[in-house]
C-alpha positions as CSV (number, residue, x, y, z in Angstrom):
1,M,-6.5,19.2,-41.5
2,E,-6.5,19.6,-38.3
3,N,-6.8,16.9,-35.0
4,P,-10.0,17.0,-33.5
5,S,-8.6,15.3,-30.0
6,G,-6.9,18.6,-29.9
7,P,-2.9,19.8,-30.3
8,W,-2.1,17.2,-28.7
9,D,-2.7,13.1,-29.6
10,P,-2.1,10.7,-26.5
11,G,-2.3,7.4,-28.3
12,L,-2.4,3.7,-26.3
13,Q,-0.4,5.8,-23.6
14,I,-3.2,6.7,-20.8
15,E,-4.4,3.0,-21.5
16,R,-1.2,1.4,-21.2
17,T,0.0,3.1,-18.0
18,T,-2.9,2.3,-17.1
19,L,-2.9,-1.7,-18.0
20,A,0.5,-1.2,-15.8
21,W,-1.1,-0.6,-12.4
22,L,-4.1,-2.7,-12.4
23,R,-1.2,-5.3,-13.3
24,T,0.2,-4.3,-9.6
25,A,-2.5,-5.0,-8.4
26,L,-2.9,-7.9,-9.1
27,T,0.5,-9.2,-8.8
28,F,0.6,-7.6,-4.8
29,V,-2.7,-9.8,-4.9
30,V,-1.5,-12.8,-5.6
31,G,1.1,-13.0,-4.2
32,L,-0.6,-11.6,-1.1
33,L,-3.3,-15.0,-2.1
34,V,0.1,-17.2,-2.1
35,L,1.4,-15.6,1.4
36,L,-1.2,-15.7,3.4
37,R,-2.1,-19.8,1.8
38,L,1.5,-19.8,4.3
39,I,0.8,-17.5,7.1
40,A,-2.8,-19.5,7.7
41,H,-0.7,-23.0,7.7
42,E,1.4,-21.2,10.7
43,S,-1.5,-19.1,13.1
44,T,-4.7,-18.8,11.6
45,L,-5.3,-15.5,13.1
46,A,-2.1,-13.9,11.6
47,A,-3.1,-14.6,8.3
48,A,-6.7,-12.9,8.6
49,V,-5.1,-10.0,10.6
50,C,-2.5,-9.1,6.6
51,G,-5.2,-10.4,4.6
52,A,-7.4,-7.5,6.3
53,L,-4.7,-5.1,5.8
54,T,-3.5,-6.1,3.2
55,L,-6.1,-7.4,0.5
56,P,-8.4,-4.5,0.3
57,L,-5.9,-1.7,-0.5
58,G,-5.6,-3.9,-3.6
59,A,-8.7,-3.5,-4.3
60,A,-8.1,-0.2,-3.6
61,I,-5.2,0.3,-6.0
62,S,-7.3,-1.0,-9.0
63,W,-10.1,1.3,-8.1
64,L,-7.6,4.2,-7.9
65,A,-5.9,3.1,-10.7
66,W,-8.8,2.9,-13.2
67,R,-10.1,6.9,-11.8
68,R,-6.9,8.0,-12.4
69,H,-7.4,6.8,-15.9
70,L,-10.5,8.3,-16.4
71,R,-10.0,11.9,-14.7
72,I,-6.8,11.9,-17.0
73,E,-8.6,11.4,-19.6
74,R,-11.3,14.1,-19.4
75,G,-8.5,16.6,-18.6
76,L,-6.3,16.1,-21.4
77,R,-9.3,17.2,-23.3
78,A,-10.0,20.4,-20.9
79,E,-6.4,21.0,-19.9
80,T,-6.5,20.6,-16.0
81,P,-4.0,19.5,-14.1
82,L,-3.7,15.6,-14.1
83,P,-4.2,13.5,-10.7
84,G,-2.5,13.9,-7.7
85,G,0.5,11.1,-6.4
86,A,-2.5,8.8,-3.7
87,L,-1.8,6.1,-6.5
88,P,2.5,4.9,-5.7
89,A,1.0,6.1,-2.4
90,A,-1.1,3.7,-2.6
91,A,0.8,1.1,-4.1
92,A,4.1,1.8,-1.7
93,A,2.4,1.1,1.8
94,L,0.7,-2.0,-0.5
95,S,4.9,-3.3,-0.8
96,V,5.2,-2.0,3.0
97,L,2.9,-4.4,4.7
98,A,3.8,-7.5,1.4
99,G,6.9,-7.1,3.2
100,C,5.8,-6.2,6.5
101,S,3.3,-9.5,6.1
102,G,6.1,-12.1,4.6
103,L,8.7,-11.1,7.9
104,I,5.7,-12.6,9.9
105,Y,5.8,-15.5,7.7
106,V,9.7,-15.9,8.6
107,L,9.4,-14.7,11.9
108,F,6.4,-17.7,12.4
109,T,8.2,-20.7,10.6
């Protein structure tokens, strides 16, 4: 009997990868919230600026992960190319901004 989903069955690989990206985004956001709380003890303005730069990017990573998940699922059935590297680039940008926020905390204390 032939596999109805085609010659290759992805199994749960797509779901595991999406959940890993979502965990990464959640970890960044929680870590940034703790860091912003620490920065707010020294300067509310600095905490607001760091939060305005980093927290929307954390939400964007979650959205990009979900969008990538849907595109890959559709792409496997239609045999289209996989999505580009916007998600890893956003995660790298968030890690740089989180490091800059940590540097701001170190400089203020």
